[in-house]
LUMFILO-82833 format. One line per 3 residues: number of its first residue (from 1); their letters; for each residue x, y, z of C-alpha. Coordinates in Angstrom, 1 decimal, decimal comma, always signed. Example, Ala and Ser with C-alpha at 12.3 -4.5 7.8 and 13.67 -1.06 7.14 Angstrom:
BEGIN
1) as) +12,3:-4,5:+7,8  +13,7:-1,1:+7,1 $
//
This chain:
BEGIN
1) mts) +31,2:+12,6:+8,5  +31,8:+10,6:+5,9  +29,5:+10,5:+3,0 $
4) pte) +28,2:+7,0:+2,1  +28,7:+7,8:-1,8  +33,0:+8,1:-0,9 $
7) pvl) +33,7:+4,5:-0,6  +31,9:+3,6:-4,1  +33,6:+7,2:-5,8 $
10) nsy) +37,0:+6,7:-4,3  +37,0:+4,0:-6,6  +36,7:+6,2:-9,5 $
13) rra) +39,3:+8,8:-9,8  +39,7:+9,7:-13,3  +36,8:+9,7:-16,0 $
16) aii) +37,0:+9,5:-19,7  +34,5:+11,5:-21,3  +34,0:+10,6:-25,1 $
19) ggg) +31,9:+13,4:-27,2  +31,5:+16,9:-25,4  +28,4:+17,9:-26,5 $
22) vig) +25,6:+18,8:-24,2  +25,5:+15,3:-22,9  +29,3:+15,4:-22,5 $
25) vsw) +29,3:+18,5:-20,9  +26,2:+17,4:-18,4  +28,6:+14,8:-17,1 $
28) agl) +31,4:+16,2:-17,0  +29,9:+18,7:-14,7  +28,1:+16,3:-12,3 $
31) fla) +31,3:+14,1:-12,4  +33,8:+17,3:-11,5  +31,5:+18,6:-9,0 $
34) rgi) +31,8:+14,7:-7,4  +35,3:+15,2:-6,9  +36,0:+12,8:-10,3 $
37) dvv) +39,0:+14,0:-12,4  +37,4:+14,4:-15,8  +39,2:+14,4:-19,7 $
40) isd) +37,3:+14,7:-22,5  +38,5:+13,4:-25,8  +36,5:+15,2:-28,9 $
43) prp) +38,3:+16,1:-32,1  +36,6:+19,2:-33,0  +39,3:+22,6:-32,7 $
46) die) +36,7:+24,1:-30,8  +36,1:+21,8:-28,0  +38,0:+23,7:-25,2 $
49) dlv) +36,3:+26,6:-25,8  +32,6:+24,9:-26,4  +32,9:+22,4:-23,0 $
52) rtg) +34,1:+24,9:-20,6  +31,2:+27,7:-21,9  +28,7:+24,5:-21,6 $
55) lae) +30,2:+24,4:-17,7  +29,8:+28,4:-17,3  +26,1:+27,7:-17,8 $
58) itp) +25,1:+24,8:-16,1  +27,6:+25,8:-12,5  +24,6:+27,8:-11,5 $
61) ala) +22,2:+24,4:-11,5  +25,1:+22,2:-10,1  +25,3:+24,9:-7,1 $
64) elg) +21,9:+25,1:-6,3  +21,7:+20,9:-6,2  +24,0:+21,3:-3,0 $
67) lpt) +26,9:+20,1:-5,2  +30,6:+21,8:-4,5  +31,4:+24,1:-7,7 $
70) ehl) +34,6:+26,4:-6,3  +37,7:+25,6:-8,7  +34,7:+23,1:-10,4 $
73) tdg) +37,3:+23,0:-13,6  +40,4:+22,2:-11,9  +39,9:+18,8:-13,0 $
76) lsf) +39,4:+19,0:-16,1  +41,6:+18,4:-19,5  +41,6:+17,5:-23,2 $
79) ead) +42,8:+15,1:-25,1  +42,2:+14,5:-28,8  +43,4:+11,2:-29,6 $
82) lat) +41,1:+8,5:-27,9  +43,0:+5,8:-27,0  +45,9:+8,4:-24,7 $
85) ava) +42,1:+9,5:-23,1  +41,5:+6,2:-21,8  +44,6:+4,7:-20,9 $
88) qad) +44,2:+6,0:-17,3  +40,2:+6,2:-16,9  +38,5:+4,5:-14,1 $
91) ivq) +35,4:+5,0:-15,6  +34,8:+5,8:-19,1  +31,5:+7,6:-20,2 $
94) eng) +31,1:+7,6:-23,9  +28,6:+10,0:-25,7  +29,6:+9,8:-29,9 $
97) per) +26,9:+9,9:-32,3  +24,3:+7,8:-32,8  +26,1:+5,7:-35,5 $
100) lel) +26,3:+1,8:-34,9  +29,4:+1,4:-37,0  +31,2:+4,8:-35,0 $
103) kqe) +30,2:+3,8:-31,9  +31,6:+0,3:-32,2  +35,0:+1,9:-33,8 $
106) iwr) +35,4:+4,0:-31,1  +34,9:+0,8:-28,5  +37,0:-1,6:-30,3 $
109) tie) +39,5:+1,6:-29,7  +38,9:+2,4:-25,5  +38,7:-1,5:-24,9 $
112) gaa) +42,0:-1,7:-26,0  +43,3:+1,0:-24,1  +41,5:+1,4:-21,5 $
115) pah) +42,9:+0,1:-18,4  +41,2:-3,8:-17,4  +39,2:-2,2:-14,4 $
118) all) +37,6:+0,6:-15,7  +33,9:+0,5:-15,9  +32,5:+1,1:-19,7 $
121) ats) +29,3:+2,7:-20,3  +28,1:+4,3:-23,2  +25,2:+6,7:-23,0 $
124) tsg) +23,5:+6,1:-26,1  +19,9:+6,6:-26,5  +18,6:+3,7:-28,6 $
127) ipa) +21,5:+1,5:-29,5  +21,8:-1,7:-28,1  +24,5:-2,8:-26,3 $
130) sai) +24,6:-6,2:-28,1  +25,1:-4,4:-31,0  +28,2:-2,2:-30,4 $
133) aea) +29,7:-4,9:-28,6  +29,7:-7,1:-31,1  +32,8:-5,2:-32,1 $
136) mhq) +34,3:-5,9:-29,0  +36,8:-9,0:-27,2  +35,0:-8,8:-23,9 $
139) per) +31,5:-8,0:-24,4  +30,8:-8,5:-20,8  +32,2:-5,1:-19,9 $
142) lvv) +29,8:-2,8:-22,2  +26,8:-1,3:-20,2  +24,8:+1,3:-21,4 $
145) ghp) +24,2:+3,9:-19,0  +21,6:+6,5:-20,8  +20,5:+9,6:-18,9 $
148) fnp) +17,4:+11,3:-19,5  +19,0:+14,9:-19,9  +20,5:+16,8:-18,6 $
151) phl) +22,4:+14,1:-16,9  +23,5:+16,6:-14,3  +19,8:+17,4:-13,1 $
154) vpl) +17,6:+14,6:-13,5  +18,0:+11,6:-11,8  +17,2:+8,9:-13,6 $
157) vei) +20,2:+6,7:-15,4  +18,7:+3,6:-17,7  +21,0:+0,7:-16,9 $
160) vpg) +20,7:-1,4:-20,1  +22,8:-4,4:-20,2  +23,5:-6,4:-23,6 $
163) ekt) +23,0:-10,1:-24,1  +26,7:-10,4:-22,9  +27,2:-7,7:-20,4 $
166) sae) +28,5:-9,1:-17,3  +26,1:-9,2:-13,8  +29,2:-7,3:-12,6 $
169) tve) +29,2:-5,0:-14,4  +25,8:-4,1:-14,4  +26,2:-4,0:-10,4 $
172) rar) +29,2:-1,6:-10,8  +27,6:+0,5:-13,2  +24,2:+0,8:-10,5 $
175) afy) +26,5:+1,3:-7,7  +28,6:+4,2:-9,6  +25,5:+5,9:-11,1 $
178) aal) +23,8:+6,0:-7,1  +27,1:+7,0:-5,7  +26,8:+10,3:-8,2 $
181) gkk) +23,4:+11,0:-6,9  +21,4:+9,6:-9,9  +18,1:+7,4:-9,6 $
184) pqv) +19,7:+4,0:-11,8  +17,2:+1,4:-13,1  +18,0:-1,7:-14,6 $
187) lhk) +15,9:-2,6:-17,6  +15,7:-6,3:-17,5  +15,7:-6,5:-21,6 $
190) evp) +16,7:-4,5:-24,6  +14,0:-2,8:-26,8  +14,8:-0,1:-29,1 $
193) gfv) +14,6:+3,3:-27,3  +14,7:+1,7:-23,8  +12,0:+2,9:-21,4 $
196) anr) +11,6:+6,3:-20,7  +12,2:+7,6:-24,5  +9,2:+5,3:-25,5 $
199) lqs) +6,7:+7,0:-23,3  +8,2:+10,3:-24,0  +8,0:+9,2:-28,1 $
202) alf) +4,1:+7,7:-27,2  +2,9:+10,9:-25,7  +4,2:+13,0:-27,4 $
205) rec) +2,6:+11,3:-30,8  +0,0:+11,9:-29,2  +0,3:+15,8:-28,2 $
208) vhl) +1,4:+16,2:-32,4  -2,1:+14,7:-33,3  -3,9:+16,8:-31,4 $
211) vae) -2,1:+20,5:-32,4  -2,0:+19,3:-35,8  -6,1:+18,4:-35,6 $
214) gvv) -6,5:+21,9:-34,2  -8,1:+20,7:-31,0  -5,5:+22,8:-28,8 $
217) tea) -1,8:+24,5:-29,2  +0,8:+23,8:-28,1  +1,0:+26,3:-25,1 $
220) eld) -2,3:+25,1:-24,1  -1,2:+21,7:-24,0  +2,3:+22,3:-22,2 $
223) eiv) -0,2:+23,7:-19,7  -2,7:+21,1:-19,5  +0,1:+18,4:-18,7 $
226) tss) +2,5:+20,7:-16,5  -1,1:+21,1:-14,9  -2,5:+17,6:-14,5 $
229) igl) -0,4:+14,4:-15,2  +2,8:+16,3:-15,2  +2,7:+16,9:-11,3 $
232) rwa) +0,8:+13,6:-10,4  +3,4:+11,4:-12,1  +5,8:+13,5:-10,4 $
235) vag) +4,7:+11,7:-7,3  +3,2:+8,4:-8,3  +3,6:+7,1:-11,7 $
238) pfr) +1,2:+5,6:-14,5  +0,5:+2,3:-12,1  +0,6:+3,8:-9,3 $
241) tfh) -1,9:+6,6:-10,2  -4,1:+3,9:-11,8  -3,7:+1,5:-8,9 $
244) lgg) -5,3:+4,8:-6,7  -7,9:+5,6:-9,4  -9,3:+2,1:-8,5 $
247) gpg) -10,3:+2,7:-5,0  -10,2:+0,5:-2,5  -10,1:-2,7:-5,6 $
250) glp) -7,1:-0,9:-6,7  -5,7:-1,4:-10,3  -7,9:-4,5:-10,7 $
253) hfi) -11,0:-2,8:-10,3  -9,8:+0,3:-12,4  -8,6:-2,0:-15,5 $
256) ahl) -12,4:-4,0:-14,7  -14,2:-0,9:-14,7  -11,8:+1,5:-16,7 $
259) gra) -9,2:-0,5:-18,5  -11,2:-2,5:-20,7  -13,5:+0,7:-21,8 $
262) med) -10,2:+2,4:-22,4  -9,1:-0,8:-24,2  -12,3:-0,3:-26,4 $
265) smw) -12,6:+3,4:-27,2  -10,1:+4,9:-25,9  -7,2:+3,4:-27,9 $
268) pal) -8,2:+3,2:-31,2  -8,9:+6,8:-31,0  -5,6:+8,1:-30,4 $
271) gnp) -3,9:+9,6:-33,0  -0,6:+8,5:-35,5  +0,3:+11,4:-36,6 $
274) tfd) +3,5:+12,5:-39,4  +5,9:+14,9:-39,5  +4,6:+16,3:-43,4 $
277) eat) +4,9:+19,7:-44,1  +1,3:+21,0:-43,0  +2,3:+19,7:-39,0 $
280) vtt) +6,0:+20,3:-39,2  +5,0:+24,4:-40,2  +2,4:+24,4:-37,7 $
283) lvd) +4,6:+22,9:-35,0  +7,3:+25,7:-35,9  +4,6:+28,4:-36,1 $
286) qah) +3,4:+27,6:-33,0  +6,7:+26,9:-31,2  +7,7:+30,6:-32,1 $
289) daf) +4,8:+32,5:-30,7  +5,0:+30,7:-27,9  +8,2:+30,3:-26,7 $
292) gag) +10,2:+32,2:-29,6  +10,2:+35,5:-27,9  +13,8:+34,4:-25,3 $
295) pve) +16,9:+33,1:-26,2  +16,6:+29,0:-25,4  +19,6:+29,7:-23,0 $
298) ela) +16,8:+31,4:-20,9  +14,5:+28,8:-21,1  +16,6:+26,2:-20,4 $
301) aer) +17,5:+28,3:-16,9  +14,3:+28,5:-16,4  +13,2:+25,2:-16,7 $
304) dra) +16,2:+24,2:-14,5  +15,6:+26,1:-11,8  +11,6:+25,5:-11,5 $
307) qit) +13,1:+21,9:-11,6  +15,2:+21,9:-8,9  +12,7:+23,2:-6,8 $
310) lmr) +10,1:+20,5:-7,4  +13,3:+18,0:-6,8  +14,2:+19,8:-3,3 $
313) alg) +10,2:+19,3:-2,5  +10,0:+16,1:-3,1  +13,3:+15,3:-1,6 $
316) etp) +15,1:+14,1:-4,9  +18,3:+16,5:-5,0  +21,5:+14,9:-4,6 $
319) gca) +21,9:+16,7:-0,4  +18,3:+15,2:+0,4  +19,2:+12,1:-1,0 $
322) ha) +23,1:+11,8:+0,6  +22,0:+13,4:+4,3 $
//
């Protein structure tokens, strides 16, 4: 039986991944598991060892997602020269450092060397496509394809067009990421940090405040989140949750009876912490006490296994989505 993803992915046989760090490795694993040949371009002399080690670490998670992992790296290659790396690419996914001038330099080279049909996407976590594309002759070709880390596992990809990004580019990006098994969301305007990171930052600011003020420890706060709003938001986001909280009257009733009180009493009481020396010391010491006993790799693997279990329960794994 032909997968509904195949007609789309048949147009993407070769991907150029720019930057072989954590995000680049994660994208590479997903692309390779989907049958796309990958060339990684990164100037570091040890990049091949780093990437192959990283791919070995995420292979079990890819397999748990139901993706084929046998001979995963057969289609993997490396090319330090950026222009050469993108010369035959159908999709370019850039994951370079978050520095505007460097990204503009990278994209000038990519635009001049990549095929005219190639989909051009940047994984930037906050720099607008409009700013990066100022260095391009065809800014309509560039779009933000921002994953939520790690890309091989978490479904969300935020697609953020720049001021001059064409509708065709946006639709091609949406179709491509959906065919990979992701959940692309197209944002309607550029904002710093996009959406998911802004939400994460807002919540983390209050987390830092509560721990710094001694209301809870880091371990206790994590337990509160994972046993309450974390569970709830996994199945119903904030707006649906508060719509249900309004009972038969829905969100209007919630806003009238609880939202106004939240605005008047709760929002002004939220913290505005800073990463001063005392706060950083508190956070670091508590992180060591709560999580420092085991290697980060083991903690990440444990997290990923639990994440996959949850995704399976929600029907969010690639196999569930495309069955």
